[in-house]
SEBAKE-909427 format. One record per residue (C-alpha): z, x, y. Coordinates in Angstrom, 2 decimals. Each point is the difference from the previous one (the first is absolute). Last residue first. Layout:
N
[r [Z, X, Y]]
...
***
This chain:
243
[r [7.98, -8.82, -11.46]]
[r [2.40, 2.81, 0.70]]
[r [-0.57, 2.78, 2.48]]
[r [-0.60, 3.72, -0.57]]
[r [-3.39, -0.16, 1.74]]
[r [-1.84, 0.93, -3.19]]
[r [1.89, -2.59, -2.10]]
[r [3.28, 1.09, -1.57]]
[r [0.40, 1.98, -3.23]]
[r [-2.45, 0.28, -2.88]]
[r [2.37, -0.31, -2.93]]
[r [0.51, -3.76, -0.03]]
[r [-3.64, -0.93, 0.46]]
[r [-2.22, 0.29, 3.06]]
[r [-1.33, -3.53, -0.09]]
[r [3.49, -1.32, 0.65]]
[r [1.24, -2.49, -2.56]]
[r [0.45, -3.70, 0.54]]
[r [3.03, -1.50, -1.77]]
[r [-0.89, -2.41, -2.79]]
[r [2.10, -3.15, 0.12]]
[r [-2.92, -2.27, 0.83]]
[r [-2.13, 1.57, -2.71]]
[r [-3.52, 0.85, 1.04]]
[r [-2.76, -1.96, -1.76]]
[r [-1.09, -1.83, 3.11]]
[r [-0.45, 3.20, 1.97]]
[r [2.66, 0.78, 2.60]]
[r [-0.73, -0.54, 3.66]]
[r [0.72, 2.93, 2.30]]
[r [-3.34, -0.09, 1.71]]
[r [-1.98, -3.20, -0.70]]
[r [-2.56, 0.77, -2.67]]
[r [-3.47, 0.33, 1.44]]
[r [-2.02, -1.76, 2.65]]
[r [-3.37, 1.49, 0.86]]
[r [-1.39, 2.33, 2.64]]
[r [3.05, 2.27, 0.28]]
[r [-0.51, 3.07, 2.14]]
[r [2.60, -0.49, 2.72]]
[r [2.69, 1.28, -2.35]]
[r [2.27, -2.89, 0.86]]
[r [3.67, 0.10, 0.97]]
[r [2.89, -2.44, -0.16]]
[r [1.77, 2.42, -2.38]]
[r [-1.95, 3.13, -0.90]]
[r [2.29, 2.65, 1.52]]
[r [2.97, -1.92, -1.41]]
[r [-1.23, 0.69, -3.52]]
[r [-0.80, -3.17, -1.99]]
[r [2.24, -0.44, -3.04]]
[r [-2.07, 0.50, -3.11]]
[r [-1.50, -2.72, -2.18]]
[r [-3.36, 0.15, 1.77]]
[r [-0.35, 3.65, -0.99]]
[r [0.56, -0.75, -3.67]]
[r [-2.66, -2.71, 0.05]]
[r [-2.47, 2.27, 1.77]]
[r [0.40, 2.78, -2.63]]
[r [1.38, 3.28, 1.31]]
[r [-2.15, 3.11, -0.29]]
[r [-0.51, 0.57, 3.73]]
[r [3.64, -0.77, 0.78]]
[r [1.19, 2.52, -2.61]]
[r [-2.29, 2.68, 1.41]]
[r [1.42, -0.58, 3.47]]
[r [3.56, 0.13, -1.31]]
[r [-0.72, 3.25, -1.84]]
[r [-1.26, 1.55, 3.24]]
[r [3.17, -1.16, 1.75]]
[r [2.05, 1.80, -2.65]]
[r [-2.06, 3.15, 0.52]]
[r [0.46, -0.25, 3.77]]
[r [3.75, -0.07, -0.58]]
[r [-0.16, 2.93, -2.45]]
[r [-1.92, 2.07, 2.55]]
[r [2.57, -0.80, 2.66]]
[r [2.82, 1.16, -2.27]]
[r [-1.84, 3.20, -0.90]]
[r [-0.96, 1.11, 3.48]]
[r [-1.18, 3.48, -1.04]]
[r [-3.04, -0.10, 2.26]]
[r [-2.36, -0.14, -2.98]]
[r [1.98, -2.94, -1.39]]
[r [-0.18, -1.83, 3.33]]
[r [-3.75, 0.52, 0.20]]
[r [-0.51, -1.24, -3.56]]
[r [2.11, -3.11, 0.55]]
[r [-1.81, -0.77, 3.27]]
[r [-3.41, 0.35, -1.66]]
[r [1.00, -2.26, -2.91]]
[r [1.41, -2.55, 2.40]]
[r [-3.25, 0.03, 1.96]]
[r [-2.24, -0.29, -3.03]]
[r [1.92, -3.00, -1.31]]
[r [0.00, -1.72, 3.41]]
[r [-3.78, 0.40, 0.23]]
[r [-0.34, -1.40, -3.51]]
[r [2.10, -2.99, 1.02]]
[r [-2.44, -0.85, 2.79]]
[r [-3.16, 0.78, -1.98]]
[r [1.28, -2.29, -2.82]]
[r [0.61, -3.03, 2.23]]
[r [-3.57, -1.19, 0.50]]
[r [-1.65, 1.05, -3.29]]
[r [2.96, -1.47, -1.84]]
[r [-0.73, -3.46, 1.35]]
[r [2.11, -1.75, 2.61]]
[r [2.37, -2.68, -1.28]]
[r [2.40, -0.22, 2.94]]
[r [2.72, 1.54, -2.16]]
[r [-2.24, 3.02, -0.62]]
[r [-0.73, 0.43, 3.68]]
[r [3.68, -0.28, 0.88]]
[r [1.11, 2.68, -2.49]]
[r [-2.89, 2.20, 1.14]]
[r [1.26, -0.31, 3.57]]
[r [3.46, 0.99, -1.21]]
[r [-1.26, 3.26, -1.50]]
[r [-2.41, 0.57, 2.88]]
[r [2.85, -0.19, 2.50]]
[r [1.99, 2.60, -1.93]]
[r [-3.05, 2.24, -0.30]]
[r [-0.45, -0.30, 3.77]]
[r [3.65, 0.85, 0.67]]
[r [-0.24, 3.06, -2.26]]
[r [-3.20, 1.17, 1.69]]
[r [1.57, -0.42, 3.44]]
[r [3.07, 2.01, -1.02]]
[r [-2.17, 2.73, -1.50]]
[r [-2.11, 0.16, 3.17]]
[r [3.13, 0.23, 2.14]]
[r [1.24, 2.84, -2.18]]
[r [-3.32, 1.83, 0.39]]
[r [0.22, -0.23, 3.83]]
[r [-3.53, -0.28, 1.34]]
[r [-1.86, 3.14, 1.08]]
[r [-2.87, -0.55, -2.45]]
[r [-0.56, -3.49, 1.41]]
[r [-2.39, -1.78, -2.36]]
[r [2.74, -0.77, -2.52]]
[r [2.27, -1.32, 2.75]]
[r [-2.64, -2.44, 1.23]]
[r [-0.81, -1.25, -3.52]]
[r [3.72, -0.49, -0.67]]
[r [0.46, -1.94, 3.25]]
[r [-3.01, -2.26, -0.52]]
[r [1.07, -0.91, -3.54]]
[r [3.56, -0.46, 1.25]]
[r [-1.10, -2.56, 2.58]]
[r [-2.02, -1.95, -2.53]]
[r [2.88, -0.03, -2.50]]
[r [2.53, -1.11, 2.60]]
[r [-2.26, -2.81, 1.19]]
[r [-0.55, -1.13, -3.60]]
[r [3.77, 0.06, -0.71]]
[r [1.20, -1.97, 2.98]]
[r [2.98, -1.57, -1.77]]
[r [2.49, 1.46, 2.53]]
[r [1.17, 2.67, -2.45]]
[r [-3.53, 1.32, -0.31]]
[r [-0.38, -0.18, 3.78]]
[r [3.12, 2.14, 0.42]]
[r [-1.57, 2.75, -2.09]]
[r [-3.19, -0.30, 2.05]]
[r [2.00, 0.29, 3.23]]
[r [1.68, 3.16, -1.27]]
[r [-3.37, 1.59, -0.72]]
[r [-1.49, -1.06, 3.33]]
[r [3.07, 1.43, 1.75]]
[r [-0.47, 3.28, -1.85]]
[r [-3.66, 0.13, 0.99]]
[r [0.85, -0.61, 3.64]]
[r [2.59, 2.78, -0.09]]
[r [-2.57, 2.44, -1.37]]
[r [-2.52, -1.03, 2.65]]
[r [2.22, 0.23, 3.07]]
[r [-3.01, 0.72, 2.25]]
[r [-0.79, -3.69, 0.49]]
[r [3.34, -0.75, 1.65]]
[r [2.10, -2.54, -1.95]]
[r [0.17, -3.43, 1.60]]
[r [-2.21, -1.86, -2.51]]
[r [1.70, 1.73, -2.94]]
[r [3.42, -1.03, 1.26]]
[r [-1.14, -3.60, 0.31]]
[r [-1.39, 0.02, -3.53]]
[r [3.20, 1.54, -1.39]]
[r [2.06, -2.69, 1.77]]
[r [-2.21, -2.77, -1.39]]
[r [0.23, 1.32, -3.56]]
[r [3.79, 0.27, 0.29]]
[r [0.22, -3.56, 1.29]]
[r [-2.03, -1.20, -2.99]]
[r [2.30, 2.04, -2.28]]
[r [3.37, -1.40, 0.96]]
[r [1.57, 1.54, -3.12]]
[r [3.18, 1.07, 1.85]]
[r [-0.85, 3.69, -0.27]]
[r [-3.60, -0.82, 0.87]]
[r [1.00, -1.60, 3.27]]
[r [2.21, 2.98, 0.85]]
[r [-2.84, 2.40, -0.72]]
[r [-2.45, -2.01, 2.09]]
[r [2.43, -0.21, 2.92]]
[r [0.50, 3.76, -0.19]]
[r [-3.76, 0.44, 0.09]]
[r [-0.20, -2.28, 3.02]]
[r [2.60, 2.07, 1.85]]
[r [-1.86, 3.20, -0.88]]
[r [-3.22, -1.45, 1.41]]
[r [1.74, -1.04, 3.22]]
[r [1.42, 3.52, 0.37]]
[r [-3.49, 1.39, -0.56]]
[r [-1.33, -2.19, 2.80]]
[r [2.75, 1.12, 2.37]]
[r [-0.80, 3.61, -0.92]]
[r [-3.65, -0.55, 0.86]]
[r [0.98, -1.47, 3.36]]
[r [2.13, 3.05, 0.72]]
[r [-2.83, 2.39, -0.90]]
[r [-2.17, -1.50, 2.75]]
[r [0.87, -2.99, 2.20]]
[r [3.71, 0.81, 0.07]]
[r [-0.58, 3.74, 0.14]]
[r [-2.26, -0.30, 3.04]]
[r [2.49, -2.32, 1.70]]
[r [2.84, 2.44, -0.62]]
[r [-2.08, 2.93, 1.23]]
[r [-0.90, -1.84, 3.19]]
[r [3.63, -0.95, 0.55]]
[r [1.00, 3.68, -0.37]]
[r [-2.69, 1.32, 2.38]]
[r [1.98, -0.88, 3.13]]
[r [3.00, 2.06, -1.12]]
[r [-2.18, 3.03, -0.68]]
[r [-1.51, -0.22, 3.49]]
[r [3.44, -0.39, 1.56]]
[r [1.29, 3.07, -1.80]]
[r [-3.03, 2.00, 1.17]]
[r [0.52, -1.18, 3.57]]
[r [3.65, 1.08, -0.07]]
[r [-0.93, 3.42, -1.29]]
***
């Protein structure tokens, strides 16, 4: 009995070492990821968006490869932070890849796909705003806003079929905003206050100089208060933030 006890006692350090360099090391990595995600959330809560983007990127780099659903959620949150950090083109490109990936994966979380689609439509709305201000032709920005229109329509229909009335109405309001932006005259668009998602940002597709973002046309009255493209009855922008 004494020899058995001694044998068990001697194997404890071996087990501890094995755990440390096996499952234990994985848990340490996951703890580091969670710490970075908390840092990202705190940075976002205080509007320190570049720091939030960096923290999300670091967390994504550390995350084990088999945590696919978690990785996709981090990519989604990073794209949202990128939009706030005036990295609209990067956010749009990342969301395009994410949505395509989720659509191809039949085992993907439907709610995560809806969230990614909504974020992409949001990015496309503001990207269209930039492209139009930069003077790009209709043939260049129309496919972008049309994609956003189709997405909001799909989301509204899915929410209505699921009995989510309030959500369906919200997507419907965002759909109206997209249609309003598409139909707006360039002069009217230039007279609006520039959304914060578009400030200090470029679409990355402009080949010629257009109207400077945020600048009112020459015939605009100095005392005239800019109106939001969505109109008084359409509610907040897609991300529920002001311009």
